[in-house]
C-alpha positions in Angstrom: 82.0 95.4 99.3 81.6 94.6 103.5 79.8 92.0 104.7 76.5 93.7 105.8 76.0 94.3 109.5 73.5 92.2 112.2 70.7 93.9 112.9 70.3 95.6 109.8 68.1 94.2 106.6 70.4 92.4 103.9 70.7 93.5 100.5 67.5 91.8 99.1 68.0 89.8 95.6 65.4 88.1 93.2 67.5 84.6 91.5 66.6 81.9 89.9 67.2 78.4 91.6 67.6 75.1 89.9 64.3 74.7 88.9 64.4 78.2 86.8 61.7 79.4 89.3 62.2 82.8 90.8 63.1 82.9 94.3 63.5 86.0 96.3 64.2 86.9 99.8 60.9 89.2 100.4 58.9 85.9 100.3 59.7 84.8 103.3 59.9 87.8 105.4 57.3 87.3 108.5 57.1 83.5 107.4 60.4 82.1 107.8 64.0 82.4 109.0 66.5 82.2 106.9 69.5 80.4 106.4 71.1 82.0 103.2 74.8 80.4 103.2 77.4 80.9 100.0 79.8 78.4 99.0 82.5 78.3 95.9 81.1 75.3 93.9 78.5 72.7 93.2 79.8 69.1 92.9 82.9 70.0 94.9 83.8 67.6 97.6 83.3 70.3 100.5 80.2 71.6 99.0 78.9 68.6 98.8 79.5 67.3 101.7 78.1 71.0 103.1 74.8 70.4 101.2 73.8 66.6 101.8 74.5 67.8 105.7 71.7 70.6 104.9 70.0 68.0 103.1 69.4 65.4 106.0 68.6 67.5 108.2 65.1 69.2 106.3 62.7 68.2 108.5 64.8 70.3 111.7 64.9 73.8 109.9 61.2 73.2 108.8 60.0 72.5 112.9 62.6 75.7 113.2 60.1 77.3 110.8 63.2 77.9 108.8 64.3 77.7 104.9 67.4 77.3 103.8 68.8 78.5 100.8 72.5 78.2 98.8 74.1 80.2 96.5 77.0 79.9 93.7 78.1 81.2 90.9 76.6 78.3 89.2 74.5 77.9 86.4 71.1 76.9 86.7 71.9 74.0 84.8 74.7 73.0 86.8 72.5 73.4 90.5 69.7 71.3 88.7 72.5 68.3 88.0 73.8 68.9 92.0 70.0 68.2 93.0 69.7 64.9 91.2 73.0 64.2 91.4 73.3 64.4 95.4 69.2 64.0 95.8 69.1 67.7 97.5 65.4 69.4 98.7 66.3 72.8 99.2 66.9 75.6 96.9 70.2 76.3 94.8 70.0 79.9 93.5 72.4 80.8 90.5 74.4 83.6 91.0 76.5 83.6 87.6 77.5 87.5 87.7 78.6 87.2 91.4 76.0 90.5 91.7 74.6 89.0 94.8 77.8 87.9 96.3 79.2 91.3 95.9 76.3 92.7 97.9 77.4 90.3 100.5 80.6 90.7 100.6 81.5 87.6 100.1 83.1 87.9 96.6 87.2 88.2 97.1 90.5 86.9 97.4 91.0 83.5 98.7 94.1 81.5 98.8 94.4 77.8 98.1 98.0 76.0 97.9 99.7 78.5 97.8 97.6 80.3 95.0 95.6 83.1 95.5 92.6 84.1 93.5 89.4 85.7 93.7 86.3 83.7 94.3 83.1 82.9 96.7 84.3 82.9 100.3 82.3 80.5 102.3 80.3 82.4 104.6 76.2 81.7 106.0 74.4 84.5 106.9 71.1 83.7 109.3 67.8 86.2 108.5 65.0 86.6 111.3 62.0 86.1 110.3 61.3 89.8 110.6 63.7 89.9 107.6 67.2 91.5 109.6 70.6 90.1 109.9 71.0 88.2 113.0 74.2 86.0 112.5 77.0 85.6 110.0 79.1 82.7 110.0 82.3 83.4 108.7 84.5 80.7 109.8 81.5 77.5 108.2 82.7 74.4 108.6 81.0 71.8 105.5 80.8 68.8 107.9 79.2 70.5 111.0 77.6 73.4 109.3 74.1 71.6 109.4 74.5 71.2 113.3 76.2 74.9 113.7 73.1 77.0 112.3 70.3 74.7 113.9 71.6 75.4 117.1 72.6 79.3 116.8 69.2 79.0 115.4 67.0 76.7 118.6 69.1 79.2 120.7 68.8 82.8 119.6 65.8 82.9 117.3 62.3 82.2 118.3 
């Protein structure tokens, strides 16, 4: 599937977080901006760097009235382990059947060390308080992801 279009409502969802609690996109409409980021696998080096940056910036996201939701195809138990080991302080959502990744167009062919395989692409979606998709970051740098997202929100969303 192609990526959702900027200006439209993105695909809705309800997924379980690391605690088994159901989290829905609609929970935040009218209240907060949403940073929805997809990552390939919990507890891998790049995903850990990215998640720890978000963890460390939590108070800044709060000041921007923004919530961060991270989605991977990992089961809830692995996400809980990720949260515990890295002291994460935001929702990690389990998309085991990859349905959400497919709806958002982030499930596809990837290359690593000359090998092609299907997997989750590291892509971030920024959704405004009005529930509409405002921005898509297709070239995510794990080390600066948190700052890159905050900069976009500060400059473009009120």
